[in-house]
C-alpha positions in Angstrom: 0.0 -0.1 -0.1 1.7 3.3 -0.9 1.4 6.2 1.2 -1.3 8.1 -0.8 -3.5 5.2 -0.6 -2.8 5.2 3.4 -3.9 8.6 3.1 -7.1 7.4 1.3 -8.1 4.3 3.2 -7.4 6.5 6.4 -9.4 9.5 5.9 -12.5 7.0 4.2 -12.6 5.2 8.0 -12.8 8.5 9.9 -15.5 9.3 7.3 -17.5 6.7 8.0 -16.9 6.2 11.2 -18.1 9.9 11.6 -21.0 9.9 9.3 -22.2 6.3 9.9 -26.1 7.8 11.1 -25.9 9.5 7.3 -24.6 6.7 5.2 -27.1 3.9 7.1 -29.8 6.8 6.4 -29.1 6.8 2.7 -28.7 3.2 2.5 -32.1 2.2 3.9 -33.9 5.5 2.3 -32.9 7.2 -0.6 -29.8 7.6 -2.6 -27.5 10.7 -1.9 -27.9 13.2 -4.5 -25.8 13.0 -7.8 -23.6 16.0 -8.5 -22.7 17.8 -11.4 -20.6 20.6 -11.0 -20.2 22.9 -14.2 -17.2 25.2 -14.5 -17.0 27.7 -17.5 -14.0 29.7 -18.7 -13.7 33.6 -18.4 -17.2 33.8 -18.6 -18.6 37.8 -17.2 -21.2 37.7 -14.4 -23.9 39.4 -16.7 -23.2 37.6 -19.8 -26.4 35.1 -19.7 -29.3 36.3 -20.4 -30.9 35.3 -16.4 -28.3 38.1 -15.6 -30.2 40.9 -17.6 -28.3 41.2 -20.3 -30.6 40.4 -23.7 -27.7 40.5 -26.3 -26.5 36.8 -25.2 -29.0 33.6 -25.8 -28.4 31.3 -23.6 -32.0 29.4 -23.2 -30.6 26.5 -21.4 -29.1 28.2 -18.7 -31.9 30.6 -18.3 -34.3 27.6 -18.3 -31.8 26.1 -15.4 -31.9 29.4 -13.2 -35.7 29.5 -13.7 -35.6 26.0 -12.3 -33.5 26.6 -9.2 -31.5 29.2 -7.7 -29.5 32.5 -8.8 -26.6 34.1 -7.1 -26.3 37.7 -7.6 -23.4 38.1 -5.4 -21.3 35.1 -6.3 -17.3 35.4 -6.4 -14.8 33.6 -8.0 -11.9 32.6 -5.5 -9.4 34.2 -7.9 -9.3 36.7 -11.1 -6.8 34.2 -12.6 -7.8 30.6 -13.7 -5.2 28.0 -12.1 -5.3 30.0 -8.8 -9.5 29.8 -8.6 -9.5 26.1 -9.9 -7.3 24.4 -7.2 -9.6 26.9 -4.9 -12.7 25.4 -6.5 -11.2 21.6 -6.1 -10.0 22.4 -2.4 -11.8 24.8 -0.3 -9.1 26.3 0.2 -8.4 29.9 -0.8 -5.6 31.0 -3.2 -3.4 32.8 -0.5 -3.6 29.7 1.8 -2.6 27.1 -1.0 0.3 29.6 -2.0 -1.5 29.5 -5.6 -2.1 32.5 -6.6 -1.5 33.0 -10.4 -1.8 30.4 -13.6 0.4 27.6 -13.8 3.5 28.6 -14.9 6.6 26.3 -15.8 9.9 26.5 -13.7 12.1 28.2 -15.7 9.5 31.5 -16.3 10.6 34.8 -15.6 8.5 37.6 -13.9 5.8 39.4 -16.0 7.4 42.7 -15.1 11.0 42.1 -15.1 12.0 45.5 -13.7 8.9 46.4 -11.5 9.5 48.1 -7.6 8.2 44.5 -6.2 9.3 41.1 -6.8 6.8 38.7 -6.7 6.2 35.3 -5.1 7.5 31.9 -7.1 4.8 30.8 -9.3 3.0 27.6 -8.4 3.8 24.7 -10.4 1.3 21.7 -9.6 -1.8 21.5 -7.4 0.1 19.6 -4.5 -0.8 15.7 -4.1 -1.1 16.1 0.1 -4.4 18.4 -0.9 -7.7 16.9 -0.7 -9.9 17.4 -3.9 -13.7 17.2 -4.1 -13.0 14.3 -6.5 -10.8 12.3 -3.5 -13.3 13.1 -0.7 -16.3 11.8 -2.9 -14.8 8.9 -3.8 -14.3 8.2 -0.8 -17.6 8.2 0.2 -18.5 5.6 -2.7 -19.4 8.1 -5.3 -17.8 7.6 -9.0 -16.2 10.6 -9.7 -15.9 11.7 -13.1 -13.8 15.0 -14.3 -13.7 15.8 -18.2 -12.1 19.2 -19.8 -10.0 21.8 -18.7 -7.9 21.2 -15.3 -4.5 23.5 -15.3 -3.2 23.0 -12.2 -0.2 20.6 -13.1 2.1 21.5 -15.7 1.1 21.3 -19.4 2.2 17.8 -20.2 2.3 16.7 -23.8 0.7 19.9 -24.9 -1.1 22.9 -23.9 -3.7 21.8 -21.3 -2.2 18.8 -21.6 -3.0 16.4 -18.2 -0.2 15.6 -15.7 -0.2 11.5 -15.2 1.3 12.6 -11.7 -0.7 15.4 -11.1 -4.0 15.2 -13.2 -7.1 14.7 -12.5 -6.8 10.9 -12.7 -4.2 11.1 -9.9 -6.3 13.3 -7.9 -9.5 11.6 -7.2 -11.4 11.2 -10.0 -12.1 7.7 -11.0 -12.5 8.7 -14.8 -12.1 11.4 -17.4 -10.7 13.2 -20.7 -9.0 16.1 -21.6 -10.8 16.0 -25.1 -11.1 19.8 -26.4 -14.5 19.0 -28.3 -15.2 21.6 -30.8 -13.6 25.0 -29.0 -11.4 26.6 -31.8 -8.2 25.0 -29.4 -8.7 22.1 -32.0 -8.5 23.6 -35.3 -6.3 26.5 -36.7 -8.6 27.4 -39.8 -10.8 30.6 -38.9 -13.2 30.2 -41.5 -16.8 29.3 -41.7 -18.0 25.2 -42.0 -20.6 23.5 -43.9 -23.5 23.7 -40.7 -27.3 24.3 -41.5 -29.3 26.7 -39.7 -29.8 25.0 -36.2 -26.9 22.8 -36.3 -23.7 23.0 -34.5 -20.4 21.5 -34.9 -20.2 17.9 -32.4 -18.6 18.2 -29.4 -17.0 15.4 -27.8 -16.3 16.5 -24.3 -20.1 16.8 -23.8 -20.4 13.1 -25.4 -18.0 11.7 -23.4 -19.5 13.5 -20.1 -23.1 12.1 -20.6 -21.5 8.7 -21.4 -20.1 8.7 -18.4 -23.4 9.6 -16.5 -25.3 6.8 -18.6 -22.7 4.2 -17.7 -22.7 5.0 -14.1 -26.4 5.8 -13.2 -27.0 3.0 -11.2 -24.5 4.3 -8.6 -24.0 8.1 -6.9 -22.1 10.1 -9.2 -19.9 13.4 -9.3 -19.2 15.2 -12.5 -17.0 17.7 -12.6 -17.9 19.1 -16.1 -15.1 21.6 -17.0 -15.9 23.5 -20.3 -13.2 25.3 -22.1 -15.5 28.0 -23.6 -15.6 31.2 -23.5 -11.8 31.4 -23.4 -9.8 32.6 -26.1 -9.5 32.0 -29.1 -13.4 32.8 -29.7 -14.7 31.8 -32.9 -17.4 29.9 -34.3 -17.9 27.6 -37.7 -21.4 28.3 -37.5 -22.2 31.3 -39.7 -25.8 31.0 -39.3 -24.8 32.2 -35.8 -22.4 34.4 -36.4 -25.0 36.3 -38.8 -28.0 36.0 -36.1 -25.5 38.3 -33.2 -24.0 40.5 -36.3 -27.8 41.5 -37.2 -28.4 42.8 -33.2 -28.2 46.4 -32.9 -24.9 46.2 -30.0 -23.1 44.0 -32.3 -20.8 46.3 -33.8 -17.8 48.3 -32.3 -14.3 47.8 -30.9 -11.8 46.4 -29.6 -13.2 42.6 -30.4 -15.9 41.0 -32.9 -19.0 41.4 -30.6 -21.2 38.8 -32.8 -18.4 36.2 -32.8 -18.1 36.2 -29.3 -22.3 36.4 -28.8 -22.2 33.1 -31.2 -19.3 31.9 -28.9 -22.0 32.0 -25.6 -24.3 30.6 -27.4 -22.3 27.8 -28.5 -21.3 27.2 -24.8 -24.8 27.2 -23.6 -25.9 24.8 -26.4 -23.4 21.9 -25.0 -24.5 22.8 -21.4 -27.9 22.1 -22.8 -26.8 18.7 -24.4 -25.5 18.1 -20.6 -28.9 18.9 -18.7 -30.8 17.2 -21.3 -29.4 14.1 -20.8 -30.2 14.1 -17.0 -33.6 14.3 -18.1 -33.6 11.6 -20.6 -31.4 9.4 -17.9 -34.3 9.8 -15.4 -31.5 11.3 -13.0 -32.7 15.0 -13.0 -34.6 15.1 -9.7 -31.7 13.3 -7.6 -29.2 15.5 -9.0 -28.0 18.5 -7.9 -26.8 21.1 -10.6 -23.7 23.9 -9.6 -23.0 26.4 -12.8 -20.2 29.0 -12.3 -17.1 30.8 -13.8 -13.5 30.2 -12.4 -12.6 34.5 -13.2 -14.7 37.5 -14.6 -14.5 38.1 -18.4 -12.1 38.3 -20.6 -11.0 42.3 -21.1 -11.4 42.1 -24.7 -15.0 41.1 -24.5 -16.4 43.4 -21.8 -18.4 45.5 -23.8 -21.6 44.5 -22.2 -20.2 44.4 -18.8 -22.0 47.0 -16.0 -19.1 46.2 -13.5 -15.2 48.1 -13.3 -12.4 45.5 -14.2 -12.3 42.2 -15.8 -9.9 38.9 -15.9 -6.8 39.4 -14.1 -7.5 42.2 -11.6 -9.7 42.5 -8.2 -12.3 45.0 -9.2 -16.2 43.2 -9.4 -15.4 42.3 -13.2 -12.2 40.3 -12.4 -14.4 38.3 -9.8 -18.0 38.5 -9.9 -19.0 35.7 -11.4 -22.5 33.8 -12.4 -23.5 31.2 -10.1 -26.8 29.2 -10.5 -27.7 25.8 -8.4 -30.9 23.6 -9.0 -31.7 21.2 -6.2 -35.1 19.7 -7.2 -35.3 18.7 -3.7 -34.7 21.8 -2.2 -35.0 24.8 -4.1 -38.0 26.5 -5.0 -37.8 27.1 -8.7 -36.9 31.0 -10.0 -35.0 31.9 -6.9 -32.7 34.8 -5.9 -30.2 34.7 -3.3 -28.2 38.1 -2.7 -26.2 36.5 0.2 -22.1 36.9 -1.2 -20.5 33.3 -1.5 -17.3 32.3 -3.4 -16.0 29.6 -5.3 -14.2 28.3 -2.1 -18.0 27.3 -1.0 -18.2 24.9 -3.2 -16.0 22.2 -1.8 -17.7 22.0 1.5 -21.5 22.1 0.1 -20.8 19.5 -2.1 -19.2 17.5 0.7 -22.2 18.4 2.9 -24.8 17.2 0.0 -23.0 14.0 -0.6 -22.7 13.4 3.6 -19.1 13.7 3.6 -17.2 15.2 6.7 -14.1 17.1 5.4 -10.7 16.3 6.8 -10.3 18.6 10.1 -6.6 18.6 9.5 -6.8 20.5 6.1 -8.5 24.2 7.6 -10.9 25.3 4.7 -12.1 29.1 3.6 -15.3 28.0 2.3 -18.2 27.3 4.2 -21.4 24.8 3.1 -23.7 26.9 1.1 -26.6 24.4 1.6 -28.4 27.0 4.5 -28.7 29.7 1.7 -30.2 26.7 -0.8 -33.0 25.8 1.6 -33.4 29.4 2.5 -31.8 31.9 0.3 -33.1 34.9 3.0 -30.1 34.0 4.8 -31.2 33.5 7.9 -28.7 32.3 10.3 -25.8 32.8 7.9 -22.8 34.6 10.2 -20.5 35.0 7.1 -20.2 38.6 6.2 -16.4 38.8 4.7 -14.5 37.5 2.1 -11.2 37.8 1.1 -8.6 37.6 -2.9 -5.2 38.0 -2.9 -3.6 38.4 -6.0 0.6 39.6 -5.2 1.4 39.8 -9.0 1.5 42.3 -12.1 0.1 41.5 -15.3 1.1 43.8 -17.8 -1.8 43.4 -20.1 -4.4 45.5 -18.0 -2.1 47.3 -15.6 -2.6 45.2 -12.5 -0.1 45.6 -9.9 0.2 43.7 -6.6 -3.5 44.2 -4.7 -5.7 42.4 -2.2 -9.4 43.1 -1.8 -11.7 42.2 1.4 -15.5 42.8 1.0 -17.4 43.1 4.4 -21.6 43.4 4.0 -21.8 46.1 1.1 -18.2 47.4 1.4 -15.1 46.7 -0.3 -11.6 47.5 0.0 -9.0 46.9 -2.5 -5.4 47.6 -1.1 -1.9 48.2 -3.5 0.9 46.6 -2.1 3.5 49.1 -4.2 1.8 52.2 -2.9 -0.1 51.2 -0.1 -2.6 53.1 -1.7 -6.0 51.8 -0.5 -10.0 52.2 -2.5 -12.6 51.8 -0.9 -16.3 51.3 -2.3 -19.8 50.6 -1.2 -21.1 48.1 -3.6 -24.6 48.2 -2.3 -25.4 51.4 -4.7 -22.0 51.3 -6.6 -21.8 48.4 -8.1 -19.3 49.6 -11.0 -16.8 51.3 -8.1 -16.9 54.5 -9.2 -17.6 56.7 -6.2 -14.3 56.6 -4.1 -14.8 56.5 -0.2 -11.7 56.4 1.6 -12.2 60.0 1.9 -15.0 60.0 4.1 -14.6 57.1 5.6 -11.5 56.7 7.0 -12.9 54.5 10.4 -14.0 51.9 7.7 -10.8 51.8 5.6 -8.8 51.5 9.1 -11.6 48.3 9.8 -10.9 46.9 7.0 -7.0 47.3 6.4 -7.1 45.8 9.9 -9.2 42.5 8.6 -7.2 42.1 5.5 -4.1 41.7 7.0 -5.3 39.5 9.9 -6.9 36.6 7.5 -3.6 36.8 5.5 -1.1 36.4 8.3 -3.7 33.5 9.6 -3.2 31.5 6.0 0.4 32.7 6.0 0.1 34.3 2.5 3.2 34.9 0.2 3.6 38.8 0.2 5.2 40.8 -2.4 8.6 42.3 -1.4 10.9 45.3 -2.3 12.8 44.5 -5.5 16.4 45.7 -4.4 17.2 46.0 -8.2 14.5 48.1 -9.4 15.4 51.2 -11.4 12.9 53.4 -11.6 14.1 55.2 -14.3 13.9 52.3 -16.5 10.2 51.8 -15.7 8.0 49.0 -15.3 4.8 48.5 -17.0 
């Protein structure tokens, strides 16, 4: 028995002892619910019809929201891909994980060579001693499957390739496939194909995920459907779909092809619709919890519809506020809206509670289960009112500099490490973060700065440090 197998078996024994009454209850009455977690890539907060934007056409996700609960104040763990994904998988914040940036190789140089601050070393893999949601549920008797984008290991045999030692099949998932399906990652010709009106290219990733559901429908299942949509390159082969969006009044304008992006979002929705439709066809919908969200905010190249400031790669609302929809027929009334702030780290403990699994006590979590909110969207008895983000890096493309942020109630503070500057906003009446409040709320600034510092210290967050070789005459960004 390997050390890793011993770790799994030991935690399983502890889980069964702690949860024996729950396990017996499921065995003698009904099965624990199947769980389908749908994670998309770079989708902005309001880029769905059900979030109020009429430009985008997302009937399948709109239907999901009509059947379940839509969260208006949901946040990604990070404004960038890999660190958010590590947090979704573990329930632990990027700051606690020491995993705050996108995967880079050992030889990667700094984003900005001559910068006032030195940033922490880039993470290279999700550590094997972290407990993933796949591991937690597999040990509780779930069959686990992961399909699509992993991106928390070094690229293996090509961009986004799964590592045999650190990929999902080594991190708690029994079945899976890296297949990119119809995403433009798989082709270089940016022309249109021969697709009739209403016809979409086949998407092998979705087909394989549906096969997983078919082959395991007699057992409790966790399906982690990690879509490559709507990440660049943005393109559709369906001319009929492109033309449909090109005819819309808001389709023209810089900096990007708006019609192409609208079509791309529609393709994402179509394939998710195929997956959701298979749950209906297989008779699984009633006993399946479906969770949908995005890994971070929208790309700055396709930010033309956003009412939020900022984008992917920074801690303004546009970089971290994301859509979140949950459908759970056993508990959620249709068309419910929840305005309580929640975060991506909450997904792990939520899924654990739904499955009757106790997270390991020796692995502190930053997320909390949102099951109470799924049962009562008003938040009665909900006592978590503070969220944190830590992004100690530079991003040249959007002039992002090392920063951290805290939201407490309706107040949000962003702290900049270069010059110790703070920004303070009240999101209740300024969702676009346009009205600076640090001048008239000095006590609130002090309170939030201290709370943010305490949290970062408590998780031993890695901090940027002064660059002794910085030459201000050369410039940085």
